[in-house]
C-alpha positions as protocol buffer text, in pm:
chain_id: "A"
residue {
  index: 1
  type: MET
  ca { x: -11871 y: 3692 z: -13258 }
}
residue {
  index: 2
  type: GLU
  ca { x: -11672 y: 3394 z: -13344 }
}
residue {
  index: 3
  type: ILE
  ca { x: -11763 y: 3041 z: -13245 }
}
residue {
  index: 4
  type: ILE
  ca { x: -11487 y: 2835 z: -13142 }
}
residue {
  index: 5
  type: VAL
  ca { x: -11529 y: 2465 z: -13212 }
}
residue {
  index: 6
  type: ARG
  ca { x: -11303 y: 2240 z: -13008 }
}
residue {
  index: 7
  type: LYS
  ca { x: -11232 y: 1896 z: -13128 }
}
residue {
  index: 8
  type: LYS
  ca { x: -11270 y: 1611 z: -12875 }
}
residue {
  index: 9
  type: ARG
  ca { x: -10960 y: 1424 z: -12807 }
}
residue {
  index: 10
  type: LYS
  ca { x: -10985 y: 1040 z: -12807 }
}
residue {
  index: 11
  type: PRO
  ca { x: -10785 y: 873 z: -12538 }
}
residue {
  index: 12
  type: MET
  ca { x: -10471 y: 720 z: -12669 }
}
residue {
  index: 13
  type: ALA
  ca { x: -10479 y: 337 z: -12647 }
}
residue {
  index: 14
  type: ASP
  ca { x: -10112 y: 277 z: -12731 }
}
residue {
  index: 15
  type: ILE
  ca { x: -9855 y: 190 z: -12464 }
}
residue {
  index: 16
  type: ASN
  ca { x: -9507 y: 342 z: -12495 }
}
residue {
  index: 17
  type: VAL
  ca { x: -9280 y: 45 z: -12442 }
}
residue {
  index: 18
  type: VAL
  ca { x: -8937 y: 209 z: -12529 }
}
residue {
  index: 19
  type: PRO
  ca { x: -8858 y: 296 z: -12167 }
}
residue {
  index: 20
  type: TYR
  ca { x: -8943 y: -67 z: -12070 }
}
residue {
  index: 21
  type: ILE
  ca { x: -8698 y: -208 z: -12341 }
}
residue {
  index: 22
  type: ASP
  ca { x: -8429 y: 24 z: -12200 }
}
residue {
  index: 23
  type: VAL
  ca { x: -8473 y: -87 z: -11861 }
}
residue {
  index: 24
  type: MET
  ca { x: -8477 y: -453 z: -11973 }
}
residue {
  index: 25
  type: LEU
  ca { x: -8155 y: -414 z: -12162 }
}
residue {
  index: 26
  type: VAL
  ca { x: -7968 y: -249 z: -11870 }
}
residue {
  index: 27
  type: LEU
  ca { x: -8088 y: -547 z: -11639 }
}
residue {
  index: 28
  type: LEU
  ca { x: -7978 y: -799 z: -11904 }
}
residue {
  index: 29
  type: ILE
  ca { x: -7629 y: -632 z: -11909 }
}
residue {
  index: 30
  type: VAL
  ca { x: -7613 y: -630 z: -11525 }
}
residue {
  index: 31
  type: PHE
  ca { x: -7706 y: -997 z: -11493 }
}
residue {
  index: 32
  type: MET
  ca { x: -7448 y: -1085 z: -11776 }
}
residue {
  index: 33
  type: VAL
  ca { x: -7166 y: -917 z: -11594 }
}
residue {
  index: 34
  type: THR
  ca { x: -7244 y: -1055 z: -11240 }
}
residue {
  index: 35
  type: ALA
  ca { x: -7357 y: -1420 z: -11346 }
}
residue {
  index: 36
  type: PRO
  ca { x: -6989 y: -1532 z: -11378 }
}
residue {
  index: 37
  type: LEU
  ca { x: -6890 y: -1379 z: -11047 }
}
residue {
  index: 38
  type: MET
  ca { x: -7153 y: -1591 z: -10851 }
}
residue {
  index: 39
  type: ASN
  ca { x: -6956 y: -1905 z: -10849 }
}
residue {
  index: 40
  type: GLN
  ca { x: -7074 y: -2073 z: -10525 }
}
residue {
  index: 41
  type: GLY
  ca { x: -6921 y: -2344 z: -10322 }
}
residue {
  index: 42
  type: ILE
  ca { x: -6583 y: -2514 z: -10309 }
}
residue {
  index: 43
  type: GLU
  ca { x: -6437 y: -2668 z: -10627 }
}
residue {
  index: 44
  type: VAL
  ca { x: -6431 y: -3047 z: -10573 }
}
residue {
  index: 45
  type: ASP
  ca { x: -6445 y: -3335 z: -10814 }
}
residue {
  index: 46
  type: LEU
  ca { x: -6739 y: -3540 z: -10696 }
}
residue {
  index: 47
  type: PRO
  ca { x: -6721 y: -3930 z: -10709 }
}
residue {
  index: 48
  type: GLN
  ca { x: -6977 y: -4107 z: -10930 }
}
residue {
  index: 49
  type: ALA
  ca { x: -7246 y: -4321 z: -10775 }
}
residue {
  index: 50
  type: ASN
  ca { x: -7546 y: -4523 z: -10907 }
}
residue {
  index: 51
  type: ASN
  ca { x: -7795 y: -4397 z: -10644 }
}
residue {
  index: 52
  type: GLU
  ca { x: -8139 y: -4238 z: -10648 }
}
residue {
  index: 53
  type: ALA
  ca { x: -8146 y: -3857 z: -10595 }
}
residue {
  index: 54
  type: LEU
  ca { x: -8173 y: -3759 z: -10236 }
}
residue {
  index: 55
  type: ASP
  ca { x: -8510 y: -3624 z: -10130 }
}
residue {
  index: 56
  type: ILE
  ca { x: -8374 y: -3284 z: -9989 }
}
residue {
  index: 57
  type: ASP
  ca { x: -8653 y: -3062 z: -9833 }
}
residue {
  index: 58
  type: GLU
  ca { x: -8600 y: -2715 z: -9987 }
}
residue {
  index: 59
  type: ASN
  ca { x: -8777 y: -2555 z: -9680 }
}
residue {
  index: 60
  type: LEU
  ca { x: -8519 y: -2676 z: -9440 }
}
residue {
  index: 61
  type: GLU
  ca { x: -8166 y: -2520 z: -9405 }
}
residue {
  index: 62
  type: THR
  ca { x: -7870 y: -2721 z: -9540 }
}
residue {
  index: 63
  type: LEU
  ca { x: -7517 y: -2741 z: -9402 }
}
residue {
  index: 64
  type: VAL
  ca { x: -7254 y: -2853 z: -9649 }
}
residue {
  index: 65
  type: VAL
  ca { x: -6908 y: -2976 z: -9526 }
}
residue {
  index: 66
  type: SER
  ca { x: -6660 y: -3009 z: -9812 }
}
residue {
  index: 67
  type: ILE
  ca { x: -6335 y: -3197 z: -9827 }
}
residue {
  index: 68
  type: THR
  ca { x: -6088 y: -3092 z: -10115 }
}
residue {
  index: 69
  type: SER
  ca { x: -5840 y: -3334 z: -10280 }
}
residue {
  index: 70
  type: ASN
  ca { x: -5545 y: -3192 z: -10053 }
}
residue {
  index: 71
  type: GLY
  ca { x: -5743 y: -3265 z: -9742 }
}
residue {
  index: 72
  type: GLU
  ca { x: -5885 y: -2912 z: -9658 }
}
residue {
  index: 73
  type: TYR
  ca { x: -6218 y: -2901 z: -9475 }
}
residue {
  index: 74
  type: PHE
  ca { x: -6472 y: -2617 z: -9560 }
}
residue {
  index: 75
  type: LEU
  ca { x: -6804 y: -2539 z: -9389 }
}
residue {
  index: 76
  type: SER
  ca { x: -7104 y: -2363 z: -9559 }
}
residue {
  index: 77
  type: LEU
  ca { x: -7440 y: -2288 z: -9419 }
}
residue {
  index: 78
  type: GLY
  ca { x: -7696 y: -2259 z: -9701 }
}
residue {
  index: 79
  type: ALA
  ca { x: -7584 y: -2123 z: -10037 }
}
residue {
  index: 80
  type: THR
  ca { x: -7312 y: -1882 z: -9948 }
}
residue {
  index: 81
  type: GLY
  ca { x: -7071 y: -1775 z: -10236 }
}
residue {
  index: 82
  type: GLU
  ca { x: -6834 y: -1550 z: -10053 }
}
residue {
  index: 83
  type: ASP
  ca { x: -6455 y: -1672 z: -10021 }
}
residue {
  index: 84
  type: ARG
  ca { x: -6424 y: -1921 z: -9757 }
}
residue {
  index: 85
  type: GLN
  ca { x: -6126 y: -2034 z: -9588 }
}
residue {
  index: 86
  type: SER
  ca { x: -6022 y: -2391 z: -9486 }
}
residue {
  index: 87
  type: ILE
  ca { x: -6129 y: -2475 z: -9121 }
}
residue {
  index: 88
  type: ALA
  ca { x: -5962 y: -2730 z: -8886 }
}
residue {
  index: 89
  type: LEU
  ca { x: -6133 y: -3054 z: -8818 }
}
residue {
  index: 90
  type: GLU
  ca { x: -6176 y: -2973 z: -8445 }
}
residue {
  index: 91
  type: THR
  ca { x: -6331 y: -2627 z: -8540 }
}
residue {
  index: 92
  type: ILE
  ca { x: -6571 y: -2803 z: -8766 }
}
residue {
  index: 93
  type: GLY
  ca { x: -6688 y: -3025 z: -8474 }
}
residue {
  index: 94
  type: VAL
  ca { x: -6741 y: -2725 z: -8247 }
}
residue {
  index: 95
  type: GLN
  ca { x: -6921 y: -2514 z: -8504 }
}
residue {
  index: 96
  type: VAL
  ca { x: -7143 y: -2814 z: -8626 }
}
residue {
  index: 97
  type: GLY
  ca { x: -7232 y: -2904 z: -8262 }
}
residue {
  index: 98
  type: GLN
  ca { x: -7340 y: -2544 z: -8212 }
}
residue {
  index: 99
  type: ILE
  ca { x: -7539 y: -2525 z: -8521 }
}
residue {
  index: 100
  type: MET
  ca { x: -7716 y: -2873 z: -8443 }
}
residue {
  index: 101
  type: SER
  ca { x: -7809 y: -2748 z: -8097 }
}
residue {
  index: 102
  type: ALA
  ca { x: -7958 y: -2428 z: -8241 }
}
residue {
  index: 103
  type: ASN
  ca { x: -8133 y: -2627 z: -8522 }
}
residue {
  index: 104
  type: PRO
  ca { x: -8166 y: -2995 z: -8478 }
}
residue {
  index: 105
  type: SER
  ca { x: -8367 y: -3035 z: -8801 }
}
residue {
  index: 106
  type: ILE
  ca { x: -8098 y: -2897 z: -9023 }
}
residue {
  index: 107
  type: GLN
  ca { x: -7972 y: -3129 z: -9322 }
}
residue {
  index: 108
  type: VAL
  ca { x: -7616 y: -3210 z: -9326 }
}
residue {
  index: 109
  type: LEU
  ca { x: -7451 y: -3290 z: -9655 }
}
residue {
  index: 110
  type: ILE
  ca { x: -7089 y: -3414 z: -9708 }
}
residue {
  index: 111
  type: GLU
  ca { x: -6928 y: -3309 z: -10040 }
}
residue {
  index: 112
  type: GLY
  ca { x: -6599 y: -3497 z: -10085 }
}
residue {
  index: 113
  type: ASP
  ca { x: -6355 y: -3488 z: -10369 }
}
residue {
  index: 114
  type: ALA
  ca { x: -6297 y: -3821 z: -10540 }
}
residue {
  index: 115
  type: SER
  ca { x: -5933 y: -3812 z: -10485 }
}
residue {
  index: 116
  type: ALA
  ca { x: -5956 y: -3702 z: -10110 }
}
residue {
  index: 117
  type: ASP
  ca { x: -5793 y: -3920 z: -9851 }
}
residue {
  index: 118
  type: TRP
  ca { x: -6032 y: -4188 z: -9713 }
}
residue {
  index: 119
  type: GLY
  ca { x: -5890 y: -4139 z: -9360 }
}
residue {
  index: 120
  type: ALA
  ca { x: -5997 y: -3762 z: -9382 }
}
residue {
  index: 121
  type: MET
  ca { x: -6338 y: -3863 z: -9471 }
}
residue {
  index: 122
  type: ILE
  ca { x: -6373 y: -4119 z: -9183 }
}
residue {
  index: 123
  type: ASN
  ca { x: -6229 y: -3848 z: -8944 }
}
residue {
  index: 124
  type: LEU
  ca { x: -6491 y: -3601 z: -9061 }
}
residue {
  index: 125
  type: ILE
  ca { x: -6776 y: -3843 z: -9015 }
}
residue {
  index: 126
  type: THR
  ca { x: -6660 y: -3926 z: -8658 }
}
residue {
  index: 127
  type: ILE
  ca { x: -6640 y: -3571 z: -8573 }
}
residue {
  index: 128
  type: LEU
  ca { x: -6981 y: -3511 z: -8719 }
}
residue {
  index: 129
  type: GLN
  ca { x: -7129 y: -3792 z: -8523 }
}
residue {
  index: 130
  type: ARG
  ca { x: -6986 y: -3662 z: -8205 }
}
residue {
  index: 131
  type: ALA
  ca { x: -7131 y: -3311 z: -8293 }
}
residue {
  index: 132
  type: GLY
  ca { x: -7482 y: -3479 z: -8301 }
}
residue {
  index: 133
  type: VAL
  ca { x: -7515 y: -3546 z: -8682 }
}
residue {
  index: 134
  type: THR
  ca { x: -7707 y: -3877 z: -8692 }
}
residue {
  index: 135
  type: ASN
  ca { x: -7762 y: -3918 z: -9066 }
}
residue {
  index: 136
  type: PRO
  ca { x: -7529 y: -3702 z: -9292 }
}
residue {
  index: 137
  type: ASN
  ca { x: -7576 y: -3740 z: -9669 }
}
residue {
  index: 138
  type: PHE
  ca { x: -7313 y: -3756 z: -9935 }
}
residue {
  index: 139
  type: ILE
  ca { x: -7313 y: -3551 z: -10251 }
}
residue {
  index: 140
  type: THR
  ca { x: -7208 y: -3752 z: -10568 }
}
residue {
  index: 141
  type: GLN
  ca { x: -7223 y: -3722 z: -10945 }
}
residue {
  index: 142
  type: PRO
  ca { x: -7465 y: -3954 z: -11139 }
}
residue {
  index: 143
  type: LEU
  ca { x: -7280 y: -4238 z: -11332 }
}
residue {
  index: 144
  type: GLY
  ca { x: -7154 y: -4131 z: -11678 }
}
residue {
  index: 145
  type: SER
  ca { x: -7219 y: -3758 z: -11605 }
}
residue {
  index: 146
  type: LEU
  ca { x: -6851 y: -3643 z: -11642 }
}
């Protein structure tokens, strides 16, 4: 009769990290490819101002109205990055009025190009006041940042 002696196996204490590295590299490539495609907002050349930074509440929704240098108006709710089309000034008044009635605590920001027509800016502010916006804030660049 033969006696079979079995060796006791010790538990392996090493972690195999190779699959984690593979997943990390795939995610890195995906993010590197998609990052340039995530250009958000409208291309405007913001004016410079020597003001304190706005105290924007991150928990509240924001509504951004943009004016380009050629007088086109754009409306964006939150941080949307899809292709937007220009909107007529009257349409902005109607849409902002509906948004304000649904959410009166929304923060309204105006983003105007430095070379935009001053009359277009005044018309926009007038339309926003009629829509119920009491205190819109302007987005500017700090002095010397260009």
